[in-house]
TORFIFI-629281 format. One line per field, with one value per residue (C-alpha): residue in three letters; x, y, z; residue number from 1. Coordinates in pm, 1 decimal. Example, Ala and Ser with C-alpha at 12.3 -4.5 7.8 and 13.67 -1.06 7.14 Angstrom:
2
resn: c(ALA; SER);
east: c(1230.0; 1367.0);
north: c(-450.0; -106.0);
up: c(780.0; 714.0);
resi: c(1; 2);
END
This chain:
357
resn: c(LEU; THR; LYS; GLY; VAL; TYR; LEU; GLY; TYR; ARG; LYS; VAL; TRP; ILE; ASN; PRO; GLN; ILE; ASP; ASP; LEU; LEU; ILE; ASP; SER; ASP; MET; TRP; ASP; ILE; ALA; ALA; GLN; SER; ASP; THR; THR; GLY; LEU; LEU; PHE; ARG; LEU; SER; GLY; THR; ASP; ILE; THR; LYS; ALA; VAL; ALA; TRP; GLN; THR; SER; VAL; ARG; ARG; SER; PHE; PRO; LEU; ALA; SER; SER; LEU; THR; LEU; GLU; TRP; ALA; TYR; ASN; GLY; GLU; GLY; ALA; SER; GLY; ILE; TYR; SER; PRO; ASP; THR; LEU; THR; PRO; ALA; VAL; ARG; GLN; ASN; ARG; SER; ALA; PHE; THR; PHE; VAL; ASN; HIS; THR; TYR; THR; HIS; ALA; ASN; LEU; ASP; ALA; ILE; THR; TYR; ALA; GLN; ALA; THR; SER; GLU; LEU; GLN; GLN; ASN; HIS; GLN; THR; ALA; THR; SER; LEU; GLY; LEU; THR; ARG; TYR; PHE; SER; ASP; THR; MET; VAL; GLN; PRO; ASP; ILE; SER; GLY; MET; THR; ASN; ALA; GLU; PHE; HIS; ARG; ALA; LEU; LYS; ASP; PHE; GLY; ILE; LYS; TYR; MET; ILE; SER; ASP; THR; SER; ARG; PRO; GLY; TRP; ASN; ASN; PRO; SER; PRO; ASN; ALA; GLY; PHE; TYR; SER; THR; TYR; GLN; PRO; SER; ILE; LEU; ILE; ILE; PRO; ARG; ARG; PRO; THR; ASN; LEU; PHE; TYR; ASN; LEU; SER; THR; PRO; ALA; GLU; TRP; VAL; SER; GLU; TYR; ASN; CYS; PHE; TYR; GLY; PRO; THR; GLY; ILE; CYS; ALA; GLY; GLY; GLN; PHE; ARG; TYR; TRP; ASP; HIS; ASP; LEU; THR; TYR; ALA; GLU; ILE; LEU; ASP; LYS; GLU; SER; ASP; MET; LEU; LEU; GLN; TYR; LEU; LEU; LYS; TRP; ASP; ILE; ASP; PRO; LEU; MET; PHE; HIS; GLN; ALA; ASN; VAL; ARG; ALA; TYR; ASP; GLY; ALA; ASN; SER; LEU; LEU; GLY; ASP; LEU; LEU; LYS; GLU; THR; LEU; ARG; LYS; TYR; SER; GLN; VAL; TYR; ASN; VAL; PRO; VAL; GLN; PHE; ILE; THR; GLN; HIS; ASP; ILE; GLY; LEU; ARG; MET; ALA; GLN; ARG; MET; THR; TYR; ASN; ASN; ALA; ARG; VAL; THR; ALA; THR; LEU; ILE; PRO; CYS; GLN; SER; ILE; THR; LEU; ARG; THR; VAL; GLY; ALA; ALA; ARG; ILE; PRO; VAL; THR; GLY; ILE; VAL; TYR; GLY; PRO; ALA; GLY; ASN; ARG);
east: c(-2783.3; -2429.3; -2269.6; -2004.1; -1892.2; -1915.0; -1687.0; -1499.0; -1359.7; -1418.1; -1085.0; -1044.9; -815.2; -697.1; -466.1; -396.9; -209.7; -38.4; 40.7; 295.1; 599.0; 896.9; 724.6; 510.3; 95.4; -85.0; -300.0; -631.4; -656.5; -903.5; -900.7; -974.4; -1152.3; -933.6; -655.7; -515.6; -335.2; 45.9; 41.5; 256.1; 335.2; 569.7; 630.4; 940.8; 1189.2; 998.4; 680.3; 804.7; 935.2; 579.4; 437.3; 695.7; 545.2; 213.2; 199.4; 364.7; 121.1; -203.8; -19.6; 8.9; -369.0; -518.1; -405.4; -672.4; -466.6; -102.1; 32.6; -138.4; 103.4; 159.6; 195.7; 316.3; 346.0; 636.5; 793.4; 1192.8; 1201.1; 1174.3; 1476.1; 1708.0; 1792.7; 1512.2; 1407.3; 1673.3; 1684.9; 1557.9; 1488.8; 1208.4; 1473.3; 1684.6; 1408.6; 1272.2; 1624.5; 1616.2; 1282.2; 1213.3; 1150.2; 871.5; 645.1; 546.9; 613.3; 491.4; 629.6; 422.9; 575.2; 933.3; 784.2; 381.7; 349.4; -2.4; -7.4; -316.2; -138.1; 229.7; 420.7; 589.5; 956.7; 802.8; 642.7; 932.8; 1165.5; 929.1; 930.7; 1273.0; 1387.7; 1155.5; 1258.0; 1641.8; 1521.3; 1392.2; 1709.4; 1925.9; 1697.8; 1723.8; 1352.9; 1320.2; 986.9; 923.9; 695.7; 873.8; 559.7; 312.5; 229.7; -22.7; -106.6; -93.5; -456.9; -534.6; -443.1; -370.9; -659.5; -711.6; -347.6; -263.6; 95.6; 130.1; -18.1; 264.0; 517.0; 373.6; 406.0; 750.7; 844.7; 693.0; 390.0; 120.9; -108.1; -219.4; -545.9; -881.9; -1109.2; -1388.4; -1580.0; -1532.8; -1833.9; -1718.8; -1443.2; -1603.5; -1541.4; -1743.9; -1827.5; -1718.6; -1308.1; -1290.1; -1097.3; -1056.3; -817.9; -638.4; -826.6; -436.9; -230.6; -418.9; -158.2; -190.2; -513.2; -620.9; -732.1; -1038.9; -957.9; -1139.5; -1118.6; -1210.5; -1353.2; -982.3; -870.9; -536.7; -481.8; -516.4; -324.6; -452.6; -827.4; -900.5; -793.8; -1045.9; -1355.6; -1291.8; -1290.6; -1501.3; -1798.1; -1746.8; -1819.1; -2086.8; -2231.9; -2574.4; -2398.0; -2134.1; -1997.4; -1758.4; -1847.9; -2137.3; -2262.2; -2412.4; -2255.2; -2451.5; -2593.4; -2535.9; -2815.8; -2542.5; -2121.5; -1983.8; -1697.1; -1393.0; -1513.7; -1850.9; -1639.6; -1429.4; -1721.4; -1909.7; -1587.5; -1488.2; -1815.2; -1759.5; -1450.6; -1578.8; -1792.5; -1548.7; -1392.8; -1706.4; -1812.9; -1442.7; -1379.5; -987.3; -950.6; -690.2; -772.8; -663.3; -499.4; -188.7; 139.9; -17.7; -282.4; -0.3; 161.3; 164.9; -37.3; 25.6; 361.4; 202.7; -137.2; -205.2; -568.9; -478.0; -399.7; -714.2; -934.6; -785.6; -810.9; -1142.0; -1210.6; -1040.1; -1204.2; -1553.7; -1436.5; -1314.3; -1633.9; -1829.7; -1596.7; -1286.6; -1152.6; -789.8; -789.6; -465.2; -247.7; -226.4; 21.2; -127.4; 41.2; -63.7; -435.9; -370.1; -284.5; -588.5; -859.1; -713.4; -762.2; -1128.6; -1190.0; -1066.7; -1297.6; -1581.4; -1515.2; -1498.8; -1857.7; -1787.9; -2050.0; -2036.4; -2214.3; -2209.8; -2335.4; -2312.3; -2007.1; -1980.0; -1826.3; -1781.7; -1805.0; -1626.2; -1762.4; -1611.0; -1624.0; -1241.7; -934.0; -914.1; -869.5; -1122.3; -1172.0; -1395.1; -1452.1; -1500.8; -1340.4; -1051.2; -836.2; -520.7; -317.0; -485.3; -836.0; -714.7; -645.7);
north: c(2246.1; 2247.4; 2334.4; 2009.7; 2056.4; 1751.8; 1506.5; 1228.2; 1293.2; 1067.6; 905.6; 601.8; 349.8; 2.2; -239.3; -533.3; -800.3; -1106.4; -1394.8; -1658.8; -1479.3; -1687.5; -1988.9; -2229.7; -2265.4; -2622.3; -2548.2; -2600.9; -2878.6; -2816.8; -3188.0; -3318.0; -2996.4; -3015.3; -2882.0; -3206.8; -3355.6; -3226.5; -2943.0; -2664.3; -2264.5; -2052.4; -1715.8; -1615.3; -1359.3; -1255.0; -1258.4; -988.3; -766.2; -766.7; -673.3; -368.2; -314.2; -334.6; -110.7; 155.7; 97.8; 135.0; 441.2; 604.7; 495.7; 587.5; 944.7; 889.0; 560.9; 701.7; 544.4; 187.2; -61.4; -418.4; -547.6; -897.9; -1126.0; -1324.9; -1645.4; -1647.3; -2004.1; -1959.0; -1782.2; -2014.0; -2206.7; -2487.1; -2390.7; -2466.7; -2259.3; -1948.1; -1655.0; -1537.3; -1426.2; -1197.0; -1038.8; -929.2; -809.1; -623.6; -490.6; -449.7; -84.4; -92.8; -304.0; -311.9; -643.9; -816.1; -1091.5; -1437.1; -1662.0; -1813.6; -2176.9; -2086.3; -2266.6; -2294.6; -2093.4; -2257.2; -2470.8; -2347.0; -2303.7; -2000.9; -2068.3; -2234.6; -1911.5; -1686.0; -1889.4; -1826.6; -1450.7; -1421.5; -1620.9; -1418.1; -1110.6; -1217.9; -1281.0; -940.3; -835.4; -1002.9; -895.6; -540.0; -534.5; -128.0; -125.8; -384.4; -347.9; -536.7; -492.8; -632.5; -1000.0; -1198.4; -1510.5; -1823.7; -1993.2; -1690.1; -1922.8; -1856.0; -1656.4; -1850.7; -1971.7; -1780.2; -1884.5; -1767.5; -1383.7; -1387.0; -1463.0; -1181.8; -888.9; -991.4; -1048.2; -678.7; -750.8; -492.6; -550.6; -879.4; -1000.0; -1180.3; -1260.2; -1096.1; -1411.1; -1618.2; -1548.7; -1342.5; -1135.7; -922.3; -553.1; -483.6; -174.4; 74.6; 55.1; -87.4; -399.8; -602.6; -570.7; -949.6; -1105.7; -1242.1; -932.2; -612.0; -451.8; -618.1; -482.5; -723.7; -580.8; -754.5; -860.9; -914.4; -1221.3; -1234.5; -1447.8; -1443.4; -1791.7; -1884.1; -2162.8; -1975.6; -1850.2; -1810.0; -1726.5; -2053.5; -2217.0; -1929.9; -1969.1; -2363.6; -2336.4; -2010.6; -2208.5; -2501.8; -2332.5; -2099.5; -2253.5; -2388.0; -2747.7; -2715.2; -2968.9; -2787.3; -2806.9; -3049.4; -2772.7; -2564.2; -2267.3; -2284.2; -1929.7; -1815.1; -1973.4; -1997.3; -2043.7; -1723.7; -1629.3; -1461.9; -1125.8; -1185.5; -1292.7; -976.5; -805.7; -963.7; -925.2; -612.3; -476.6; -614.2; -438.8; -103.8; -122.6; -149.5; 146.8; 332.7; 310.6; 456.4; 90.5; 53.5; -339.5; -506.0; -758.5; -1080.8; -1221.7; -1490.6; -1501.3; -1719.7; -1489.2; -1227.4; -1485.2; -1295.6; -1592.5; -1387.3; -1260.2; -939.0; -966.1; -1115.8; -1206.5; -968.9; -719.7; -751.9; -735.3; -453.2; -252.7; -335.5; -218.6; 127.7; 155.5; 146.0; 372.8; 609.1; 692.4; 754.0; 928.0; 1157.0; 1094.4; 977.8; 609.0; 598.8; 295.9; 235.2; -15.3; -280.6; -105.1; 202.3; 80.9; -16.7; 308.5; 464.1; 152.0; 228.3; 632.2; 490.2; 299.0; 561.3; 806.8; 546.1; 508.1; 872.8; 935.8; 1244.5; 1480.2; 1838.0; 2153.9; 2412.3; 2746.5; 2881.9; 3203.2; 3174.0; 2871.6; 2483.6; 2262.8; 1978.2; 1681.2; 1356.0; 1122.4; 1039.6; 1173.9; 1106.3; 1262.1; 1419.6; 1493.6; 1759.0; 1777.2; 2167.3; 2396.2; 2614.7; 2698.0; 2859.9; 3093.7; 2918.0; 3083.0; 3415.2; 3493.6);
up: c(25.3; 143.7; -163.8; -201.1; 137.1; 307.7; 531.4; 377.4; 8.0; -287.8; -480.1; -725.7; -641.4; -779.4; -656.5; -860.0; -666.4; -824.2; -590.1; -638.2; -883.2; -895.6; -845.2; -1057.7; -1072.0; -1192.1; -1491.1; -1609.0; -1855.5; -2097.0; -2230.7; -1838.5; -1703.7; -1425.8; -1292.4; -1107.7; -1403.9; -1369.8; -1598.2; -1475.0; -1562.2; -1474.8; -1576.1; -1801.0; -1864.1; -2146.5; -1989.7; -1717.7; -1982.9; -2187.8; -1819.0; -1807.3; -2174.6; -2106.4; -1800.8; -1990.0; -2242.3; -2067.8; -1860.4; -2211.5; -2333.3; -2038.2; -1875.0; -1599.7; -1474.7; -1532.4; -1179.3; -1240.1; -1087.7; -1099.3; -693.4; -660.6; -360.7; -430.3; -295.7; -273.4; -326.3; -684.9; -703.4; -504.5; -834.3; -820.2; -1171.8; -1467.5; -1711.8; -1507.7; -1684.4; -1428.9; -1128.6; -1336.4; -1522.2; -1207.1; -1120.9; -1365.2; -1390.7; -1021.3; -1003.0; -1241.3; -954.6; -596.3; -382.4; -83.9; 156.5; 55.1; 279.2; 109.1; 1.7; -34.6; 299.2; 397.0; 753.8; 901.3; 1146.1; 1093.3; 1427.8; 1556.3; 1419.1; 1086.9; 1022.5; 1117.1; 898.5; 617.0; 701.5; 723.4; 372.4; 218.3; 339.3; 230.3; -106.6; -148.1; -2.2; -248.3; -556.9; -464.1; -418.0; -306.9; -380.7; -97.7; 196.7; 509.7; 708.6; 472.8; 341.8; 130.2; 324.8; 79.6; 50.1; 233.2; 564.6; 885.9; 1033.8; 1353.1; 1403.9; 1722.9; 1656.3; 1348.7; 1428.9; 1690.9; 1467.4; 1227.1; 1508.8; 1623.5; 1256.4; 1221.9; 969.3; 1030.8; 722.9; 643.2; 431.6; 377.1; 141.9; 132.7; -56.0; 269.3; 544.8; 792.8; 637.0; 390.4; 481.2; 814.5; 632.8; 333.1; 344.6; 684.9; 817.8; 1104.0; 1361.9; 1445.2; 1779.8; 1820.4; 1787.5; 1760.9; 1589.9; 1296.6; 1082.2; 863.8; 442.1; 277.2; -64.6; -335.3; -544.8; -898.6; -1165.3; -1352.6; -1149.7; -1037.6; -1255.2; -1615.8; -1886.4; -2272.3; -2343.2; -2431.2; -2069.7; -1919.0; -2144.2; -2076.1; -1728.8; -1684.8; -1862.1; -1651.9; -1341.5; -1467.2; -1808.0; -1865.1; -1866.9; -1644.4; -1430.0; -1239.2; -862.8; -926.4; -1139.4; -847.1; -974.1; -1330.3; -1439.1; -1759.0; -2049.0; -2293.9; -2289.2; -2279.5; -2547.5; -2391.5; -2525.1; -2317.9; -2026.1; -2018.5; -2044.8; -1759.0; -1565.3; -1608.5; -1519.9; -1179.7; -1150.0; -1286.3; -960.8; -757.8; -880.8; -917.5; -535.9; -429.2; -337.3; -167.6; -147.8; -312.6; -624.2; -648.6; -968.0; -989.0; -1164.0; -1440.3; -1550.7; -1681.8; -1922.3; -2268.3; -2429.0; -2786.3; -2715.5; -2573.1; -2427.6; -2062.8; -1960.6; -1678.9; -1925.4; -2108.3; -1817.7; -1674.2; -1993.4; -2070.7; -1730.9; -1777.1; -2097.1; -1974.0; -1666.5; -1862.8; -2102.7; -1733.2; -1501.9; -1528.0; -1141.9; -1160.5; -1106.0; -844.1; -806.5; -380.7; -266.2; 16.3; 259.3; 187.7; 153.3; 569.4; 672.6; 511.1; 617.8; 938.4; 927.7; 789.1; 1091.2; 1374.0; 1201.8; 1222.9; 1596.3; 1601.2; 1548.9; 1368.8; 1317.6; 1150.4; 1144.2; 896.6; 859.2; 516.7; 436.6; 839.5; 1049.0; 1024.6; 1373.1; 1344.6; 1712.6; 1779.5; 2066.8; 2011.4; 1831.7; 1460.9; 1119.8; 967.5; 581.7; 454.8; 140.7; -38.8; 209.8; 165.3; 523.1; 617.7; 368.6; 74.4; 167.8; 231.9; -161.6);
resi: c(1; 2; 3; 4; 5; 6; 7; 8; 9; 10; 11; 12; 13; 14; 15; 16; 17; 18; 19; 20; 21; 22; 23; 24; 25; 26; 27; 28; 29; 30; 31; 32; 33; 34; 35; 36; 37; 38; 39; 40; 41; 42; 43; 44; 45; 46; 47; 48; 49; 50; 51; 52; 53; 54; 55; 56; 57; 58; 59; 60; 61; 62; 63; 64; 65; 66; 67; 68; 69; 70; 71; 72; 73; 74; 75; 76; 77; 78; 79; 80; 81; 82; 83; 84; 85; 86; 87; 88; 89; 90; 91; 92; 93; 94; 95; 96; 97; 98; 99; 100; 101; 102; 103; 104; 105; 106; 107; 108; 109; 110; 111; 112; 113; 114; 115; 116; 117; 118; 119; 120; 121; 122; 123; 124; 125; 126; 127; 128; 129; 130; 131; 132; 133; 134; 135; 136; 137; 138; 139; 140; 141; 142; 143; 144; 145; 146; 147; 148; 149; 150; 151; 152; 153; 154; 155; 156; 157; 158; 159; 160; 161; 162; 163; 164; 165; 166; 167; 168; 169; 170; 171; 172; 173; 174; 175; 176; 177; 178; 179; 180; 181; 182; 183; 184; 185; 186; 187; 188; 189; 190; 191; 192; 193; 194; 195; 196; 197; 198; 199; 200; 201; 202; 203; 204; 205; 206; 207; 208; 209; 210; 211; 212; 213; 214; 215; 216; 217; 218; 219; 220; 221; 222; 223; 224; 225; 226; 227; 228; 229; 230; 231; 232; 233; 234; 235; 236; 237; 238; 239; 240; 241; 242; 243; 244; 245; 246; 247; 248; 249; 250; 251; 252; 253; 254; 255; 256; 257; 258; 259; 260; 261; 262; 263; 264; 265; 266; 267; 268; 269; 270; 271; 272; 273; 274; 275; 276; 277; 278; 279; 280; 281; 282; 283; 284; 285; 286; 287; 288; 289; 290; 291; 292; 293; 294; 295; 296; 297; 298; 299; 300; 301; 302; 303; 304; 305; 306; 307; 308; 309; 310; 311; 312; 313; 314; 315; 316; 317; 318; 319; 320; 321; 322; 323; 324; 325; 326; 327; 328; 329; 330; 331; 332; 333; 334; 335; 336; 337; 338; 339; 340; 341; 342; 343; 344; 345; 346; 347; 348; 349; 350; 351; 352; 353; 354; 355; 356; 357);
END
């Protein structure tokens, strides 16, 4: 009826965020069916160089995703000399221009009961690490909280505001923290200048670095005889293979792309391990997602930083509050009405000098 003229725009976004860069993670023990047996893993310098090579390869193999970039939430304590030998820190410094970075606190501190002074110290020390490593693609007004903590700690929010943080995250799987409407978030009730961006967790768990580990833990939760969480999440009628897990989980990521979802995706440092010298769990999952996407869509998949998600999400929330309506008289006029100031995107019209050609 309107011949392609409508309010808004349709773009496809992706932001794969990887937590805990520079520190180690507790790892899944296949034999014990647990991650509490003391197994640890920290990326090596080789893993970083392989991640750069993977990113370059994916951009070339999937032209629609030519801007795809990994965004790392880093913990500066890991670069302070507590690991020896440490091939990771020099590799991050050397390849810093390949990625983007956000603050994840210095020590991976839980923020639920942290004091104002402690929170400020965590942010400042991690910021200093960004400076010492020369992280030029680092956003000092953006952070990912360890454990998605600190949501109801007023003193933590006060420290964020005074430090200059404008964008933090929530977990869409937790009650009350999913998007209130598409591509919208929440303003902090303690510091309204801080926008809380809902972030989507995935079933590529934080403690996994190899296909065998993923198969083991995934089926421990979702297999027909799984014992994790007391068996309350049993779902599939058989234990899934690695290929089947990739198929199921890439379907979920594909849905986010196809509905124009702007939320970041949650991953962790162990997921980027080059488990066979070249490939990683995260890499396999994203490649399968992009392969499926390329079969059904021809719209670019644009990488977007958490910082820019914050900007666009804030614009969307202002637009929603403005209650925008429009009236179109074909070949004559379009009239926009609002109850407040807002940036109003309109698709399908040409305006200004370009319209006179």
